[in-house]
C-alpha positions as CSV (number, residue, x, y, z in Angstrom):
1,M,4.3,-3.2,-0.4
2,A,8.1,-3.7,-0.4
3,T,10.2,-1.1,-2.2
4,R,13.2,-2.0,-4.4
5,G,16.0,0.2,-5.3
6,A,17.5,0.6,-8.8
7,S,20.1,-2.0,-7.8
8,G,17.4,-4.7,-7.0
9,K,18.5,-4.8,-3.3
10,Q,15.9,-5.8,-0.9
11,P,14.9,-3.6,2.1
12,V,16.0,-4.8,5.5
13,A,13.6,-6.0,8.2
14,L,12.3,-3.6,10.8
15,H,14.5,-4.9,13.6
16,E,17.5,-4.6,11.3
17,L,17.2,-0.9,10.7
18,A,20.2,1.1,11.9
19,Y,18.0,3.8,13.2
20,R,14.7,3.1,14.8
21,P,14.5,4.7,18.3
22,A,12.4,3.3,21.1
23,L,12.4,6.5,23.1
24,H,13.3,10.0,22.5
25,T,13.7,10.7,26.1
26,P,16.2,9.4,28.8
27,S,13.5,7.2,30.3
28,H,9.9,6.2,29.6
29,P,7.7,9.3,30.2
30,T,4.8,9.1,32.6
31,R,2.6,11.7,31.0
32,W,2.3,13.7,27.8
33,E,4.0,17.1,27.7
34,F,2.0,19.6,25.8
35,P,4.4,21.8,23.9
36,A,4.6,25.4,25.0
37,Y,4.5,26.7,21.5
38,L,1.0,25.1,21.0
39,D,-0.4,26.9,24.1
40,N,-2.2,29.5,22.0
41,P,-4.9,31.3,24.2
42,S,-6.7,32.4,21.1
43,C,-7.3,28.9,19.8
44,R,-10.2,27.3,21.5
45,W,-9.7,23.8,20.4
46,L,-6.0,23.8,21.2
47,Q,-6.8,24.9,24.8
48,A,-9.3,22.2,25.1
49,L,-6.7,19.7,23.8
50,R,-4.1,21.0,26.3
51,R,-6.5,20.4,29.1
52,L,-7.3,16.9,27.7
53,Y,-3.6,16.0,27.7
54,A,-3.4,17.0,31.3
55,E,-5.9,14.2,32.2
56,P,-4.1,11.1,33.5
57,I,-6.6,9.0,31.6
58,A,-5.1,10.3,28.3
59,F,-1.7,8.5,28.9
60,P,-0.3,6.6,27.2
61,A,-2.9,5.2,24.8
62,S,-3.8,8.6,23.3
63,L,-1.6,10.0,20.5
64,S,1.3,12.0,21.8
65,P,1.2,15.7,21.0
66,E,4.0,15.2,18.4
67,A,2.0,12.3,16.8
68,G,-1.1,14.5,16.9
69,L,0.7,17.3,15.1
70,L,1.6,14.8,12.4
71,L,-2.1,13.7,12.1
72,H,-3.3,17.2,12.1
73,A,-0.9,18.2,9.3
74,L,-1.9,15.2,7.1
75,V,-5.6,16.2,7.4
76,R,-4.7,19.8,6.6
77,N,-2.8,18.8,3.5
78,V,-5.1,15.9,2.3
79,R,-8.3,18.1,3.0
80,P,-10.8,15.3,3.2
81,R,-14.6,16.2,3.2
82,I,-15.3,13.0,5.0
83,A,-12.9,11.3,7.4
84,I,-13.3,8.2,9.5
85,E,-11.7,7.4,12.9
86,T,-11.9,4.0,14.6
87,G,-11.0,4.2,18.2
88,T,-12.2,7.4,19.7
89,F,-10.7,6.5,23.2
90,V,-10.9,9.9,25.2
91,G,-11.0,12.1,22.1
92,V,-7.4,13.3,21.7
93,S,-7.0,12.2,18.1
94,T,-10.6,13.2,17.4
95,L,-9.7,16.8,18.4
96,W,-6.6,16.9,16.3
97,I,-8.6,15.7,13.2
98,A,-11.6,17.9,13.8
99,G,-9.4,20.9,14.5
100,A,-7.7,20.4,11.1
101,L,-11.1,20.1,9.4
102,A,-12.2,23.3,11.0
103,E,-9.1,25.1,9.8
104,N,-9.6,23.7,6.4
105,G,-12.9,25.5,6.1
106,D,-14.2,22.9,3.6
107,G,-17.1,21.7,5.6
108,G,-15.4,18.5,6.4
109,R,-16.5,16.1,9.1
110,V,-14.9,13.2,11.0
111,H,-17.1,10.2,11.9
112,S,-15.5,8.5,15.0
113,F,-16.4,5.0,16.0
114,D,-15.9,3.4,19.4
115,T,-17.7,1.1,21.8
116,F,-17.2,3.7,24.5
117,G,-16.8,0.9,27.0
118,P,-14.9,1.2,30.3
119,I,-11.2,2.0,30.4
120,G,-9.3,0.0,33.0
121,R,-5.9,0.5,34.6
122,A,-2.9,-0.5,32.5
123,P,0.8,-0.1,32.4
124,W,1.7,3.6,32.9
125,R,-1.9,4.4,33.7
126,D,-3.0,4.1,37.2
127,V,-6.5,5.5,36.6
128,E,-9.7,4.2,35.1
129,M,-12.9,5.4,33.5
130,L,-15.5,2.7,34.1
131,T,-18.6,4.7,33.0
132,G,-19.5,7.8,31.0
133,R,-16.8,7.7,28.4
134,R,-19.0,8.9,25.6
135,E,-20.3,11.8,27.7
136,F,-16.7,12.7,28.6
137,V,-15.7,12.9,24.9
138,E,-18.8,14.9,23.9
139,A,-18.0,17.4,26.6
140,R,-14.4,17.8,25.4
141,I,-15.7,18.3,21.8
142,A,-18.2,20.9,23.0
143,E,-15.4,22.6,25.0
144,A,-13.3,22.8,21.9
145,G,-16.1,24.2,19.9
146,L,-15.8,21.4,17.2
147,D,-19.3,19.9,17.5
148,A,-20.1,20.7,13.9
149,F,-17.1,18.8,12.7
150,V,-17.6,15.5,14.6
151,A,-20.1,12.6,14.6
152,L,-19.7,10.0,17.2
153,H,-21.0,6.5,16.6
154,A,-21.2,3.9,19.3
155,G,-20.8,0.2,18.8
156,D,-18.5,-2.2,17.0
157,S,-16.7,0.0,14.5
158,A,-16.6,-2.3,11.5
159,D,-20.3,-3.2,11.9
160,A,-21.3,0.5,12.4
161,I,-19.2,1.6,9.3
162,R,-20.8,-1.0,7.2
163,A,-24.3,0.0,8.3
164,L,-23.6,3.6,7.0
165,H,-22.5,2.4,3.6
166,G,-24.9,4.0,1.1
167,A,-26.4,6.2,3.8
168,A,-23.9,8.6,5.3
169,F,-21.2,7.2,3.0
170,G,-21.1,6.4,-0.6
171,D,-18.3,4.5,-2.5
172,G,-15.2,6.6,-2.7
173,D,-16.5,9.3,-0.3
174,V,-13.9,8.9,2.5
175,A,-10.6,10.3,1.5
176,F,-8.9,9.9,4.9
177,A,-9.3,7.2,7.7
178,F,-7.4,6.9,11.0
179,V,-7.4,3.3,12.3
180,D,-6.7,3.1,16.0
181,G,-9.4,0.9,17.5
182,D,-9.3,-2.9,18.1
183,H,-5.6,-3.6,17.9
184,S,-5.8,-7.3,17.4
185,A,-5.1,-8.6,13.9
186,E,-8.7,-9.7,13.4
187,G,-10.1,-6.3,14.7
188,T,-7.7,-4.1,12.7
189,W,-8.5,-6.1,9.5
190,R,-12.2,-5.8,10.1
191,D,-11.9,-2.0,10.4
192,V,-9.7,-1.7,7.3
193,L,-11.9,-3.9,5.1
194,A,-15.1,-2.0,6.3
195,I,-13.4,1.2,5.3
196,E,-11.9,0.0,2.0
197,P,-15.0,0.2,-0.2
198,L,-15.4,3.8,0.8
199,L,-11.8,4.8,0.1
200,P,-11.0,6.3,-3.4
201,T,-7.8,5.9,-5.2
202,G,-5.6,8.7,-3.8
203,G,-7.3,8.3,-0.4
204,F,-5.3,7.7,2.7
205,L,-5.4,5.1,5.7
206,V,-3.3,6.0,8.7
207,L,-2.6,3.2,11.2
208,H,-1.3,3.9,14.7
209,D,0.8,1.4,16.9
210,T,2.6,-0.2,13.9
211,F,5.7,-1.3,15.8
212,P,4.6,-4.3,17.9
213,D,7.9,-4.5,19.8
214,Y,7.3,-1.0,21.3
215,S,3.5,-0.7,21.3
216,S,2.7,-4.3,22.2
217,H,-0.1,-4.4,19.6
218,V,0.2,-6.8,16.6
219,G,-2.9,-5.9,14.5
220,P,-1.6,-2.8,12.6
221,R,1.6,-4.5,11.6
222,A,-0.3,-7.6,10.5
223,V,-2.4,-5.4,8.2
224,L,0.7,-3.7,6.7
225,D,2.4,-7.1,6.2
226,Q,-0.6,-8.6,4.5
227,L,-2.3,-5.7,2.8
228,E,-1.2,-6.6,-0.7
229,E,-2.5,-10.1,-0.4
230,R,-5.8,-9.5,1.4
231,A,-7.1,-6.1,0.3
232,A,-9.0,-5.5,-2.9
233,G,-7.1,-2.3,-3.9
234,C,-3.5,-1.5,-4.4
235,Y,-1.6,0.5,-1.8
236,E,1.8,2.1,-1.0
237,S,2.8,2.8,2.5
238,V,5.7,4.3,4.7
239,D,6.3,3.8,8.4
240,V,6.9,7.0,10.4
241,Y,8.7,7.1,13.7
242,L,6.8,8.8,16.7
243,A,8.1,10.7,19.7
244,P,8.6,10.6,22.6
245,V,7.6,6.9,22.6
246,N,8.0,5.2,19.2
247,Y,4.7,3.2,18.9
248,G,4.9,3.8,15.2
249,L,2.5,5.2,12.6
250,A,2.0,4.1,8.9
251,V,0.7,6.4,6.2
252,V,-1.0,4.2,3.6
253,R,-2.3,5.6,0.1
254,R,-4.6,3.7,-2.2
255,V,-3.2,3.8,-5.7
256,G,-5.4,1.3,-7.4
């Protein structure tokens, strides 16, 4: 996973990087600001996304609009016919992915996996959703007009993905996967190892919350640090900074 320059020098550790911002704002934000340039009245799914970002429950665990744009751009460029998402949460990232698939016009679909259990109060989020999360997400997808591009699956994501091997998915069918569910080391690994048999060479894994010192989640970084030793395939990866809060995102491509 490490990259060496022509001189043979080793890369520095994350905490030693000269530039790795924690915040791109003077203080920690308290809600997501939907950019005015995305407020397109003629785009139904963007309007639904704007309204979803205004929901207090969407902060801070959902992707920021800036991070969502990055995810959307990746899907637009990779153009997967089948995508997987672990961790639907309230549907923000689901809409970003499905919106890109709709614009691709290739008949692509994202299969999104979540337990759809209760959401409690947490730092920076003084609201909760104790029941009805799946129904909430389904309503947002319908509002966006993206029903044809999304399949929701309830239950443990790794178990549910494995149950669909050979049914909805065949080997090498899933060219893009966004891993943002169980953020423990064990949980993130279970998701990645369930997805890996479906991922072709050239296919992409994207992991959210890769900087534990900012996101407080250790799982995605553990996967990145151990991928070469534990995974069956060969991978190359790059960390990407996120704004306005730098929870981190990694783009990983299977190359063998």
